[in-house]
N, C-alpha and C positions, 0 to 999 in steps of 0.2 A: 504493500500500500504506500509506503514511504517513497518508493520510486516515483510515484505520480503525485503524491500529496505532501508538500513540504510542511514543516511544523507551523509556519505562519498561516497556512490555509486551514488546517484542522488538527485537532488532537486525535490521537489514535490510542484506543484501549484494546488490550487483548484479555478477554474474560475467560477464565478457566474454571473448571469444576472437577474435583476428585484427584488433583495432582498431589503427589507426595511433597513434603517440604523441600526435599532435594531437587525434585523436578521443577518446582516453582522457582527456587533460587537460580537454577540453571537457565530457565527461560527468561527470568528477569535480567540476568547478566547479558544474555544474547540481545535483548530488546533495548536496553538502555542506550547504546550508541545510536540507535535510530529514533530516539525520543518516542518510544512506544511504552505505554504504561501497562503493566501486567496486574490484573486484579483477580483475586481468588473469590469465587462465588460459593456460598454455602448451599446446602440442600435443605436448610431448615424451613425455607418457604414452601417446599413441596409437600404440603399437608392439606388435609381437608377432603381427601378422596381415598377410595379403597384401591390400594395398589394391586390387589388380586384381580380387579376388574379391568385393568389397563390392557389394551390390545397388544398382543404379542406379534409385533411386526419388526422390521429392520430398524425402526426408529427408536433410539434409546430414550429412556425416561428423562435423561438430563436435558433434552431439548426444551422441556418446560421452563428451564432457567431463562430462556429467551423472554418470557413474560415478566421477568423481574429485573431486566437490564437497568431500568431507570433507578433502581434502588442501590446500584453499585457505581454509579457515576454521578458527579456533581449536578445539581439541578439548575446550574447557571447556564447550561447550554440551551440554544434555541432549537437545534435540529439534531435528530438521531439518524445516523446512516449505519445500518447493521449489515454485516456480511458473515455468512456461515464460515466455519473453519475449513470445510472440505472444498475449498475453492482455490483458483489460481487467477490472479489479476494479470491479464495479458495485454492491457492497453490503458490508455489515459482514463482515469475515473474522476478527474477533477470536475467535469460537467455535472456529475451527480453530487459531488461534495458541495458545489456552489449552488445547486438547484434548491429552491425554496418550495417545499410542498405546501399545498393548500391546507389551511387550518381545518381541523376536523376530519382529515382524510389520511390514510396511509397509502403509499405507493408501492406496488409489487407487481411482478411479472407472472404471466400465466404458467401454471404447472402443466406438465405433459398430459396429466389425466384429463384436463379440460378438453384436449383434442381427441380423446378416446370416447367421449360421451355419446356419440352416435354410432359406435361400432356395433356390429352384430356379434352374437356369441357371448362367451363367458366374460370377456374383458369389459365389453360395453355394459352388460348386465350388472357387473360388480360396481362399475363407476356410477351408473345411474342410481343404484340402490344406496350407495355411499352418499352421493349428493342429496338424495331425497331424505336420508336419515338425519342429515344436518340442516334440513329445511332450506336447501339451496336450489335456485333455478340455475341449472348447469349452463344454460346459454348466456347467462350474465357474467360468467367467469368463475374460475377457481384458481387462486394464486398459490405460488410456492413461497414459503416464508424464509428462504435462504438469503434473500436480499430485500431489505425493507428500508423505506425512508418515510419519516413523518416528523412533525414538530414533537418535541419532548412531551408537551402537555397532551397532545393527541394520543401519543403512545401510552401514557399513563392510563388514560380513559379506556382505550380499546384493549390493552393488555389486561387491565383489571376485569373488564367484562368477559374477556376470553377465558381467564382462569376460573371465574365463577361458572361459566358455561361448561368448562371441562369437568369441574368437580361434580356438577349436576348431571353430566351426560358422558361419563367416562367410557362406557361401552361403545358409544357412537363415534367417539373421536379416535378413529383408527390411526391417525398420524398426530395424535396428541395435540400440541399447541397449534400446529398448522390447521388442523381440523377446526379447533375452537376459534381461531382467528378468522377463518373464513365464515364460520357460522355467525359471528357477531359483527363483522365488518360490513360485508355486503355493499350497501350503498355508500358506505364510508371509505371505499377504496377506489383508487384510480390506477390505470394500467401503466406499468413500466415496459419498455422494450425488452425483449428477451436477450438482447445483446448484453444487457447488464446481469443476466442470470441465465446462462446458456447451459442447459442440463444435458445429461448423458443421452436421453432419448432423441434430442434434437440432432445429435451427431449423425444419426442415420437418415435424416430427412433432406439432405442436400441443401441446407439453408445456411451453413456456416459461412461460405464465401459471400453470400448476400447480406448477412447480418453483421459480419465482422465483429464477433463477440469481444467484449472488454473483460468479462468475468466468466470463466469456466467453472461450472458447479458439478462436482463428481458425485452425482446421486447414485445410490445403490452401492453394491460391493463387488469387487474390492476397490480400494482407493489407489491412485497412482504411486503414492509413497510406499506402498506395500510390495511393489515390484512392477514388472512390465506386463500389463494386461490390456487386452483389446476392450474397447476401442481407444483407450487413452495411452497406448503404448509409448508414445513420444513424451508424455508428461512425466513418466518416471525418471527420465534422463534430466529433465529440468529440476525435479526435486533433489536428485542426487547432487547436481551442480550447486543448487542453492544451499544445501546442507554444508557442502565443502566451503563455499564462499563465506558462510557464517561461522565456520569452524565449529559446527554444531555436532560434535562427536556423540553427545548423549542422545541426540535425536536422529541419528543416521538411519538409513533404510535397513531394516532387518529382514533376513530371508524367511519366507514362509515355507511351510512344508511342501516339498516338491509334488506330492500327490495332490494336495489341495490346489496348487498352481495349475497342474494339468487339468483337473476337473473344471476349474473355473474358466480356464482358457477355452476348453472344448465347449462348455455351455455358452460362453459369450459368442463364439463363432457360429454356433447353431442359431442363436438369436439373430445375429447380424444377417445370416443367409435368409432366414425367415422374413426379416423386415425388408430385405432388398429384393425378394422375389415374390413370394406368395402374397404379401401385403403391399405390393408396389403401388397399386391404385390408391390404397388408403394413405400411404406415405405421401403421395402426390397431393391428395385432398387436404391432408393436414398442413403440409408446407404452404399450399396455396392459401388456406385460411389464415395461417400465421402471417404471411407476408402481405396479403391484400387487405385483411380485416383487422387483425389484432395489432400489428405493427403500426397501422395507419391511425389507430386510436390511442397510441401511447403518448403520455405527456412529455416523455423525454426518452 
């Protein structure tokens, strides 16, 4: 982030949860030269719901910490610009940093599931049932919570409403805080371009060159820092290079079990072939909807 955002333009906070004291100290030491402040978030806020009823998905419970960001940074700031940790900033993000979101609205980009809402078969059925369970009109949008912008005051209101919704509807919130945020935001949300939140699914839709993503978001598993995996094979090299440049020996890439690597790689290739052949017409329809409709309505 600091490559594109000098300290005079914005403060940068790195919020952590569940690190050991040693890990926190090491991360702080790495961040200080770049004027990045590391903050340890506790889990004591994550109360008021039955953990046993939380959906068992790939989304960790710690993502609920996103709803309490405002409690861990000074309230003197006007605007909150949030980015998930499983991202790579590939281009200038200063236009987002200087963008002033409308009061009372959060800005976020469409999630890939929004583009699956009209699919036939099990995928479409699941998406439509999920949206319906949250009380959403799928055609009005469903955003990904990996990149968000709002005024700090707006975020306090919407995040507070979202946590209340989550506590009252744990079973319906398959993706935890993202589900709850979508349920309570609805008309209080405006669209960001997906170039600011370019997720793994979009990699298969032939839109990368047209969108010129500024932020890559590695949704799903595995992540590029775990090794060379399709479709983000090139990103693992960037992470290794970044770790070396930071002298981040404590955070260097660790080898995964070779059998797991082989299984994941085979599965990813099967999915890519499926997306590129059997569902080519759907891929075309999704990319067309993204470029002609969604991108045209983005505020930035």
